[in-house]
C-alpha positions in Angstrom: -58.0 34.3 111.8 -60.3 31.2 111.9 -63.3 33.4 112.3 -62.1 35.6 109.4 -61.7 32.5 107.2 -65.2 31.2 108.1 -66.7 34.6 107.3 -64.9 34.8 103.9 -65.9 31.2 103.0 -69.5 31.9 103.9 -69.9 35.4 102.5 -67.6 35.6 99.5 -70.1 34.3 96.9 -70.1 37.2 94.4 -73.2 38.2 92.5 -73.2 40.7 89.7 -74.4 43.9 91.2 -77.1 45.5 89.1 -76.8 48.9 90.7 -73.1 49.0 89.9 -73.4 48.2 86.2 -76.6 49.8 85.1 -80.0 48.5 83.8 -78.9 47.7 80.3 -76.2 45.3 81.4 -78.5 43.8 84.0 -81.0 43.0 81.3 -78.4 40.8 79.5 -78.1 38.5 82.5 -75.7 36.3 80.5 -73.8 34.7 83.3 -73.2 34.4 87.0 -70.0 34.1 89.0 -69.5 32.6 92.4 -66.2 33.8 93.9 -65.0 32.1 97.2 -61.9 32.7 99.2 -61.2 29.1 100.1 -58.3 29.8 102.4 -56.2 32.8 103.5 -52.8 33.1 105.2 -50.4 35.9 105.9 -49.9 37.7 102.6 -51.6 35.1 100.5 -54.9 33.5 99.7 -56.6 30.9 97.5 -59.8 31.7 95.5 -62.3 29.4 93.8 -64.3 30.8 90.9 -67.4 29.1 89.4 -68.6 30.6 86.1 -72.1 29.6 85.0 -73.3 30.5 81.5 -76.9 31.7 81.6 -77.0 32.9 77.9 -76.6 31.2 74.6 -73.9 28.5 74.3 -70.3 29.8 73.9 -67.3 28.2 72.3 -64.3 29.9 73.8 -64.7 32.2 76.8 -62.8 34.9 78.7 -63.7 35.9 82.2 -62.7 39.4 83.2 -62.7 41.2 86.5 -60.7 43.8 88.4 -58.8 43.3 91.7 -60.3 45.9 94.1 -57.0 46.5 95.8 -53.7 47.4 94.2 -51.9 44.9 96.4 -53.8 41.9 95.1 -51.9 39.8 92.6 -52.6 36.5 90.9 -49.7 34.1 91.5 -50.8 30.7 90.0 -54.1 29.6 88.5 -55.7 26.4 87.3 -58.3 25.2 84.8 -57.8 28.4 82.7 -55.0 30.6 81.4 -54.6 33.5 83.8 -53.1 36.9 83.3 -53.1 40.2 85.1 -52.3 43.7 83.9 -52.5 46.3 86.6 -55.8 45.5 88.4 -57.4 43.8 85.4 -57.5 40.0 85.6 -58.5 37.7 82.7 -59.0 33.9 82.7 -59.3 32.2 79.3 -60.9 28.8 79.0 -58.6 25.9 78.1 -59.3 23.1 75.5 -61.4 20.9 77.8 -63.7 23.5 79.3 -63.8 26.2 76.5 -67.3 25.2 75.4 -70.1 26.2 77.8 -73.6 25.2 77.0 -76.5 27.2 78.4 -76.6 26.4 82.1 -73.1 24.8 82.1 -70.4 25.8 84.6 -66.6 26.0 84.6 -64.7 25.8 87.9 -61.4 27.6 87.9 -59.3 29.2 90.6 -56.0 30.7 91.6 -53.6 31.5 94.5 -52.7 35.1 95.0 -50.9 37.5 97.2 -52.1 40.7 98.8 -50.8 43.6 100.9 -53.1 45.5 103.2 -56.7 44.5 102.7 -58.0 41.6 100.7 -61.5 42.6 99.5 -63.3 40.5 97.0 -64.0 41.6 93.4 -67.6 42.8 92.8 -68.0 42.8 89.0 -67.3 40.1 86.4 -67.8 39.8 82.7 -67.9 36.7 80.4 -66.9 37.6 76.8 -67.7 41.2 77.7 -71.2 40.5 79.1 -71.7 41.6 82.7 -72.5 38.6 84.9 -75.7 39.6 86.7 -77.4 36.3 87.2 -78.9 35.5 90.6 -77.5 32.7 92.6 -79.9 29.8 92.8 -81.1 28.5 96.2 -79.0 25.5 97.2 -80.7 22.1 97.6 -82.0 21.6 101.1 -79.6 20.0 103.6 -81.0 16.6 104.7 -82.5 16.6 108.1 -80.0 14.2 109.7 -77.1 16.3 108.5 -74.5 13.6 108.3 -71.2 14.4 106.6 -72.1 12.2 103.6 -75.6 13.5 103.4 -74.4 17.1 103.3 -71.4 16.8 101.1 -72.4 13.9 98.8 -69.7 12.4 96.5 -66.4 14.2 96.7 -64.0 15.3 94.1 -60.7 17.3 93.7 -61.0 20.9 92.5 -57.7 22.8 92.2 -55.8 21.9 95.4 -58.8 21.2 97.5 -61.1 18.3 98.3 -64.6 19.6 97.3 -68.1 18.5 97.9 -71.2 18.3 95.7 -71.6 22.0 95.8 -68.0 22.4 94.5 -66.9 24.0 97.7 -63.7 23.1 99.6 -64.2 20.9 102.6 -62.1 19.4 105.4 -62.9 16.0 106.7 -61.7 15.1 110.2 -61.7 11.6 111.5 -59.9 8.5 112.8 -58.0 5.6 111.5 -58.4 2.0 112.6 -55.3 0.1 113.7 -54.5 -3.0 111.7 -57.9 -4.8 111.3 -56.0 -8.1 111.6 -55.1 -7.3 115.2 -57.9 -5.1 116.5 -61.0 -6.2 114.8 -62.9 -6.3 118.1 -62.6 -2.5 118.2 -64.8 -2.0 115.1 -68.3 -3.0 115.9 -71.7 -1.3 116.0 -71.1 0.3 119.4 -67.7 1.7 118.6 -68.7 3.1 115.3 -71.9 4.6 116.8 -69.7 6.4 119.3 -67.3 7.6 116.6 -70.1 9.0 114.4 -72.4 10.3 117.1 -70.2 11.3 120.0 -67.0 12.1 118.2 -69.0 13.5 115.2 -66.3 12.0 113.0 -66.5 12.7 109.3 -64.6 9.7 108.2 -63.2 6.3 109.1 -59.9 5.2 107.7 -59.8 1.4 107.3 -56.2 0.3 107.7 -55.9 -3.0 105.9 -52.2 -4.2 106.2 -51.0 -6.2 103.3 -48.1 -7.9 105.0 -47.8 -8.3 108.8 -50.5 -11.1 108.9 -52.8 -9.0 106.7 -54.3 -9.2 103.3 -51.7 -11.6 101.7 -52.7 -14.3 104.2 -56.4 -14.2 103.3 -57.3 -11.9 100.3 -61.0 -12.8 100.3 -61.4 -12.6 104.0 -59.7 -9.2 104.3 -61.6 -7.8 101.3 -64.8 -8.8 103.0 -63.8 -7.2 106.3 -63.0 -3.9 104.4 -66.4 -4.0 102.6 -68.2 -4.6 105.9 -66.6 -1.5 107.5 -67.4 0.6 104.4 -71.0 -0.4 104.8 -70.9 0.4 108.6 -69.4 3.8 107.9 -72.0 4.5 105.2 -74.9 3.6 107.5 -73.6 6.2 110.0 -73.0 8.9 107.4 -69.2 8.8 107.5 -66.8 8.6 104.6 -64.7 5.4 104.4 -61.1 5.7 103.4 -59.9 2.3 102.2 -56.2 2.1 103.1 -54.0 -0.5 101.3 -51.6 -0.4 104.2 -48.2 -1.2 102.6 -45.3 -0.7 105.0 -42.8 -3.5 104.8 -41.3 -3.8 102.2 -41.5 -0.1 101.4 -41.7 -0.4 97.6 -45.4 -0.5 96.7 -44.5 -2.3 93.4 -43.8 -5.4 95.5 -47.6 -5.6 96.0 -48.6 -4.4 92.6 -50.4 -7.6 91.6 -52.2 -7.8 95.0 -53.1 -4.1 94.7 -54.7 -4.6 91.3 -56.7 -7.6 92.5 -57.8 -5.9 95.7 -58.8 -2.5 94.1 -60.5 -4.2 91.2 -62.8 -6.0 93.7 -63.5 -3.2 96.2 -64.0 -0.6 93.4 -66.5 -2.7 91.5 -68.4 -3.5 94.7 -68.5 0.1 96.1 -68.6 2.1 92.9 -72.2 3.3 93.5 -71.5 4.6 97.0 -70.9 8.2 97.8 -68.6 7.7 100.8 -65.6 5.8 99.4 -62.1 7.2 99.0 -59.2 5.0 97.9 -55.7 5.2 99.5 -53.5 3.0 97.3 -50.2 3.0 99.2 -49.8 3.8 102.8 -46.2 4.7 103.5 -43.7 4.1 100.7 -40.2 4.0 102.1 -36.7 3.3 100.7 -38.0 3.9 97.2 -37.9 6.7 94.7 -40.8 8.9 93.7 -40.6 7.7 90.1 -41.2 4.1 91.4 -44.2 5.2 93.4 -45.5 7.1 90.5 -45.1 4.1 88.2 -47.1 2.0 90.7 -49.9 4.6 91.0 -50.2 4.9 87.2 -50.8 1.2 87.0 -53.3 0.9 90.0 -55.4 3.9 89.3 -56.7 2.7 85.9 -57.9 -0.5 87.7 -60.0 1.6 90.1 -61.2 4.0 87.3 -62.4 1.1 85.2 -65.1 0.4 87.9 -65.3 3.7 89.7 -64.4 6.5 87.4 -65.2 9.4 89.8 -63.9 8.6 93.2 -61.0 10.4 94.9 -57.7 8.4 94.9 -54.9 9.2 97.3 -51.2 8.3 96.5 -48.6 7.9 99.2 -45.4 9.9 98.9 -41.7 9.3 99.4 -40.2 8.9 102.9 -43.1 7.4 104.7 -45.5 9.8 103.0 -43.6 12.8 104.1 -43.4 14.4 100.6 -39.8 13.2 100.7 -38.9 15.4 103.7 -37.9 12.3 105.8 -35.5 11.4 103.0 -34.0 14.8 102.7 -36.1 15.9 99.8 -39.3 18.0 99.4 -42.5 18.4 97.4 -40.7 19.6 94.3 -40.3 16.1 93.0 -44.1 15.6 93.0 -44.8 19.1 91.7 -42.4 18.6 88.8 -43.5 15.0 88.0 -47.1 14.5 89.1 -49.1 11.3 88.7 -50.9 11.3 85.4 -54.5 11.0 86.7 -57.4 13.2 87.7 -59.3 13.4 91.0 -56.1 12.7 92.7 -54.6 13.7 96.1 -51.2 13.1 97.7 -50.8 11.7 101.2 -48.8 13.4 104.0 -48.1 11.7 107.3 -46.6 13.2 110.5 -46.1 12.3 114.2 -46.2 15.5 116.2 -43.4 14.7 118.6 -41.0 13.8 115.8 -42.0 16.1 112.9 -42.2 19.7 113.6 -41.4 23.1 112.0 -39.6 22.0 108.9 -42.4 19.5 108.1 -45.0 22.2 108.7 -43.1 24.6 106.5 -43.2 22.0 103.7 -46.9 21.4 104.0 -47.6 25.2 104.1 -45.7 25.6 100.8 -46.8 22.4 99.1 -50.5 23.1 99.8 -50.6 25.9 97.3 -49.6 23.5 94.5 -50.7 20.0 95.5 -53.9 18.5 96.8 -52.9 17.1 100.1 -54.7 14.7 102.5 -53.2 13.8 105.9 -54.4 10.2 105.9 -52.4 9.4 109.1 -50.9 11.3 111.9 -50.0 10.8 115.6 -49.8 13.0 118.6 -46.6 11.2 119.8 -43.3 10.1 118.3 -43.0 8.3 115.0 -42.7 5.0 116.9 -46.3 5.4 117.9 -45.2 5.7 121.6 -43.7 8.2 124.0 -45.3 11.2 125.5 -48.0 13.2 123.6 -46.7 16.5 122.3 -49.8 18.6 122.7 -48.1 21.8 121.6 -46.9 20.4 118.3 -50.2 18.5 117.8 -52.2 21.7 118.2 -49.8 23.6 115.9 -50.4 20.9 113.3 -54.1 20.8 113.6 -54.4 24.6 113.5 -52.4 24.5 110.2 -54.5 21.8 108.7 -57.7 23.7 109.7 -56.3 26.9 108.1 -55.4 25.1 104.8 -58.6 23.0 104.8 -56.5 19.8 104.7 -58.4 16.6 105.7 -57.0 14.3 108.3 -57.3 10.9 110.1 -55.6 10.3 113.4 -53.8 7.1 114.3 -55.5 5.3 116.0 -59.1 4.6 117.0 -58.0 1.5 119.0 -57.1 0.3 122.5 -53.6 -0.7 121.4 -51.0 -0.6 124.2 -49.3 2.5 122.8 -49.7 6.2 123.6 -50.9 7.0 120.1 -54.1 5.0 120.7 -57.3 7.0 121.5 -58.8 4.3 123.7 -57.4 2.9 127.0 -56.2 -0.7 126.9 -59.1 -3.1 127.5 -61.8 -0.7 126.1 -62.6 -2.9 123.2 -63.4 -5.9 125.4 -66.4 -3.9 126.7 -69.2 -1.9 125.3 -68.4 1.7 126.5 -66.7 3.8 123.8 -68.3 7.1 124.7 -67.4 8.1 128.3 -64.4 10.2 129.0 -63.0 7.4 131.2 -62.2 5.2 128.2 -60.1 7.9 126.5 -56.3 8.3 126.6 -54.7 11.7 126.7 -54.4 11.6 123.0 -58.0 10.4 122.5 -59.3 13.2 124.7 -57.5 15.9 122.6 -58.6 14.4 119.3 -62.2 13.9 120.3 -62.3 17.5 121.4 -61.0 18.7 118.0 -63.0 16.4 115.8 -66.3 16.9 117.7 -66.2 20.7 117.2 -68.8 21.7 114.6 -68.0 21.2 110.9 -68.5 24.1 108.6 -69.4 22.4 105.4 -70.4 25.0 102.8 -73.6 24.3 100.8 -73.7 27.2 98.5 
């Protein structure tokens, strides 16, 4: 299945086929369409469709195409009004993207179902004109090929995290432990190892607010975070700034601190390509409406300085989409945060959170942009034996759904969730297999496998 998905993601760019539509239509060359199967699962799939207008400007557009198999059906779409009659599918532009200047593009997409085969459509029209334009060559990939160099600034498209080519990507990386306790673990040697040996795409910077964290020295902790952002940037990794609220569980307790902190780091890092903001780590003992209220006050502070960066909001029940509180994703789906370029956090610990949590993620991923900003291979306490079977099942699912993740933790903490053996951070060796715990060895093996970042 993974090889099939890679093949689809690489090869499903659809060009208008001149031979299929005749020379007169080809001469019009009014548009081009790139159709990509972003992910596929048993009986279902998600498609991204990029429409580029190559003709005169249009105000109001309708995309048309035919499903090539009778079993293919559109289930739910975004960024357009979707309909299907028999095999014929139409997508009509909405208010904010209905005008397309010459050379402008609209990004739309849908989830669908299929029975039997799932071939891609091969002919598209825009306002009745066949889309026959040729795909432009993508910009060259920089020679060093770091994750940030390849993908550039990220954004949310549909339910995916997407790169500068508007293609879904999955980031795989590690989270620090609390930087107030393990600052010695985050130096030039350790981050070199993470970027070069682990080939990590991102570093999550866990800045606790309480527990001897930010509230004790706001200026000092803000400076530490900014330094780690710079160190990640220098190594081509994304930096996920985590406002690590845990106790108390209501993020509104720290609302004023959050506004002060994010106003500062957003203003300072707004011009960087590698920064993602996580505004509440694990809300607990609090309703979704309270979390939403917090998010809708903090996000405008970030947007005032950094209008385009991705923001991640924690969810109810220790960022379990409410599952740990006996709920599910429906409360978020039915009452989403009023913001754009937004994702929702999901956390799990493999030995404690198994099939019912995975079922929720599988279902929610077709409706919500999800980012696993923290997970462990052990129990929810951070200790106990590693559950390799459950961890592998989780990572396979996240790979299938292209959901990004950060593992807890890149540290030598005396707990089985840590990737490094106790005492490692007192030395200079972060690369050899001898410094890795059982959890660290499993995660390094997964993270260091080649990325498949699409560039066209």
